N, C-alpha and C positions, 0 to 999 in steps of 0.2 A: 486716618487716626482720629480714634474717640478723645475726646479733650470734657474732662471733668471737672468741678467745682466744690469747693469745700469753706465753707464758713463754722464758726464756733458755734453758731445759736440760730436758730431757723425760728420767726413769729411773725405775724401777721403785722403790718405797717410797720416795720423793722426796715431802716436805709438800708443798709447793707442785704438784708433779706430781697428785698424790691430789687435791687441792681443784680443783685448774684439771679434774678430769676427773670430779669430784662437778659440778663446775656446769654443765660439757658437759652430764649429763643431762638437768639442768634447765630448760637452756637449749633443749634439740633441743624440749621440750613444745612451747616456743613458736615453731620454727619452725627452719631449719636453721642448723647450731653446729658449727663446726671448729676442732680445736685445734692451735697452728704453735707449733714452737719450734726455735730457732737451734740448737741441739743434740739433737739427738733419737738416746738408746739404741737399738739394734738392737732389743732386746725389744720396747721400741713404735713399730716402723716399719711396724705396722699401725692402728696407734690415734691418731698425733700425727704430722701433716705437716710436712716442713722449712720453715721460714720464706718459703725461695724459692719455694714454689708458694702463697703469697698469690696474687698477681697473677693468676694465674687463677680466681681464686674472687671477684677483689675488686669488689665494687659499690658505687656512692655512696653510698647511701643506710645500709650498712650499720655496726654500730657494732663498734668493738674495745675488748677489757679486756685492760690489763696487768696481769701479776703481778710484781711487783717484789721480789726478796729481791737482789739481784746486782747488780753492773754488767756490761753489754754494749756498748761503742759502735754497734756497727752495726745489732743491735736500737731504738737511742735516734736515729737516724739514719733508720731503717726511719717510724719514728713517726712523729719530724719533717718528713717528706717526705711523709706521706698526707693527705688531710683529712676520713676518717670522724673521726666524733666517738669521742670517748675516754674509759673509763673508768680508773682505778690503782687495784689493788688492791696495799696495802702490806701483805707479810709482816714487816717489817722487814728492814734491812742489817746484821749481826754487825759490829762495828770491827772496822778491818783490823789495828790490833796484833796479836789475837790469832795472827794466821796467820803475821806478818811474817818469824818465823824458822823457820818450816817452809817455808813457801809462798808467798817475797815476790810468783810471778806474782799469784797468787790475792788475794793480799793489796790488788795493784795494782788488781784487779777491785772489790774492796770496796769502796775508796777511791775509784775513779770513779761506783761506785754514787750514792753519795751525789753526788757534784757531779750526777749527771743526772738527779737528782730537782728540782733547780734549774732544769733544761732544760725537765725538764715541766709545771711547777708551771702554767703558760700554758696548756699543751697540754693536759691533762686537762679534762672536762669537770665531773667532781666523780672525789673520790679515796674511794674505803674501807677502812678499818683494819679490821684483823682482831681489833685488843685495843682497848681505850681506855689503853694507854701508846704502841701505831703510832699511834694519830689524833692525842695530845698531841705526839709528834713531827713529823707533819706538820705541823701546825696551826702551831709553833716558826718552820718553813722556809717559811710563808707560805702553805701553802695556804687557801686559803678555803671550798671546802664539803666538808670532811670528813664522812664517816658513820662510824659505829663499825657494822660488819656480820660478825660471828661467823662462824669458822670449821665448818663444816659438817661437824661430828664425831662419828661413828655408833659411839658406843662402844659400843650395844646390840648391833653386829652383831660385835663382837671375843667383850662376855661371851658370846653366845651359839654363839661359836663351840668346835668341841668337842676340847678338849686331847687332844695329842699322848698316846697312851698309853706310849710309850720314853720321853719326856719324865717324863712323870710318875712311871714308874717311878723313873727315875735321881734326882729331888727328892724323893720318898719315902725314898730311900737315904740322904740326907741327914743327919748327928748334930747337926743344930743350930739353929738359927731361918736365914732366907735372909731378905736385904736384897737389895733390886732397882731397881738404875737401867736404864732403856729410853731410848735416843735414840740419834743420832750421836757416834760419837766423836772428837768434834774439842775443840779445845783452848778455845775459849770454854766448852764444857759443864762442863769443870772434874774431869773424872774422876779426874784425877793428883789431885787434893785428894780424892777421894772415897777414891782407896786408900791415902793418907797417913793420915787419920781412920779407916780399915777396922784399917791398923797399929795405931794406937793402942788400938783397940778391942779386937782379939783378945789384945794384950799385956798388955794392965793390965786390961780391963774382963769381955768375955764370949766365952773364946776358941776357944767353939764355936757362931761366929756364920760364917755365909758367906755372900758376895758373887759377883752374878753380874752382869755391865754386856753390856748385850744392843745391839747396833746398829751399822749397819755402818760399818766403818774407810773414810771417805774420802780419808783421808790419813796416804800410807805411814810417812813422816818420825814423824807423828805415832805410830802405832799402833806402831810399832817400840820407839820411845821410851817408850811406857807398859806393854809388854810386857818391856822391859828393869826400868823401876821396879820393877815388880808381881814380878818374879825378884829383884831387888837385898833387898826386904825380905821375900825368901822366903814370900810371902802364896800358903800353898799351897788354900786357901780360897776366891780368890780366881778368880773365871774370868770371858774375856773372848771372848764366843761369835762375835761377827759377827754379820750378817742373820738373822734368824729368820721361819722361815711363820707366818702366824698362830696356827694349830694349835701349835706349841711356843710363840709367843709367849704363848697364854691359858694354859697348863702354868703357864708359871711367873708369872704371874700370879695363878694358882690357888692355888700355894703360897705365894707369896712373906709375908713378916710383917710388912714395911716397904719403903715406896718413897721414892724416897732420891733427891734431885737436888744437886749443887754449881752449875749453872748459874749463869754472872754475865753470859746475854744468851739472853734469849726474849723474840719477839714473839707468843708464844701459849703455848704447851706442853703440848700435845694428853695427856702422856704422866700429866699429872696427874689428869686426868678419867678415864684408861682404868682408872689404878686405884684411884681411887673409885668405877670403876662394879664392881671386884672384891675391894671392901670392904677394900682395902689402903692402912692410914694413911699416909700421907705425910709427909716432912721436906724441906724445901729454904730456901735461901737468899733474901731480898728484893733480888731484881736483875728489872728488866726487866718481861715484864707477870706474874711468877711471880704476885706477889699481886692483880692485877687478877684471873687466872684461880682462884686459889685462895681467894682468900676466908679466911673464920675457918677454913676443911674440913683445917688440916694443921697441922703445927708449924712455922710460920716463922723461922726464924733470921736474926739481923744478918748483912749481907754482908761482914765481919771475914774473913779466910784463917785459918783457927783449927782445924787438925785436931783439936784436944782436945777443944773446946766445941763439934763436930761426933760424937766419940766418945762424947761423957758424953748430947747427945741422943740419937742410936740406944740406947744402954745403957737411957735411959729408958722410949723408946719399948718396949724389949722385955720390959722388968719392969714397967710401969705396967698391967695390966689398965684401969682405972680412963680413964686417957689413950686408950690406944686404943681401947676401946668408946666414947669421946668425939668422938674425930676421924672412928671411922666415921660417926657418927652426923651429924656435919657434914656429912661425904664425900654421905650419901645424901641430903642437903637440898639441897646445892653444887650437884648435879646438874641439874636441873629447869631450872638458867639458862640449859645449852645444849643446851636441845632441838633434837635436827635436824631438824623438821618448823620450830620458830622459826625459827631460823638457815637455812635456806633462805628459807622467805617474805621473809625478812627483805632478803636479797638480791635477788630479784627485785622487790621494791616499791624500791629504791634505782634496780637497772637499767630498771624502768619508768618512774619520773621523768624519767632522763635520754632513751628513747625519746620518750614523749609531749612532750617540751619543756619541762617544767615547772622546768627545773633552766637558767637562764641561761649561756651559755659566760661 
């Protein structure tokens, strides 16, 4: 049996694309497996095929795996018109209200994506959720056969990456502790709240602290708003870097004193595990899948939007060696729960159940 995957948009560094590519390597061990996307970044056109090319590869007994993270009517029409068995992998869909002000069209796609989940409920043989949080959401939508299949996160590979020496030298020259955020610079991640908390921290508590926001700016209007906000607050110690190569990212994790995210919506949150693998203590808010992923291996703040509370928590993390050591210890204990080989085996077991016909449609 051939097993092919479908994603809406394929682009380098995108979490869904990375997951699909990792799954493809696993599936190719079992037989032919291709990855198709409605939109393909030119940098991946040798790796990912356009969805329109699927018909040439189609076989009646193939299995399709569809990764859901946004709406796309054309892809859903395609799936509803096919007869192959279907596995849905749910990465979660960001609530559209976060994007309404900056990109109404994108907000509409997110809104449509949640409606499309209902259309696919009876079409899917089974649904795989990358976190318990996502599984609960699918079950609330009426999905019956929902299984948790954690993301195949290879934190060991990043940990083993040789840090970029130029970046390391630049970070060595900082005259104070480094706070680190890694993730897309998008409204639901709330880097604006992090900048506000950093302003409080450096004004009243730790004027020597530095902040680095690492990640792609996929929404230009919001990126510009962040830069303007940082400039208005005169945050000279804050850096918004954009996308970085793995060697540069490894350098930042190696030098960071605290990892912090203010995100209000996460289907998993890979950077939490990356930080733990580098023995960087974590501060985050109780939203989405963050409590499930982090467990007790970090300082979990309430969901209130309170930059003063965040600043106080960061100051405590920087100044309390006992707290830092305890959270680093818990992080080391937490990582085995997301063992890569176990995650891969779990995914293949779920797929095998469908291909063997042991789960009724």
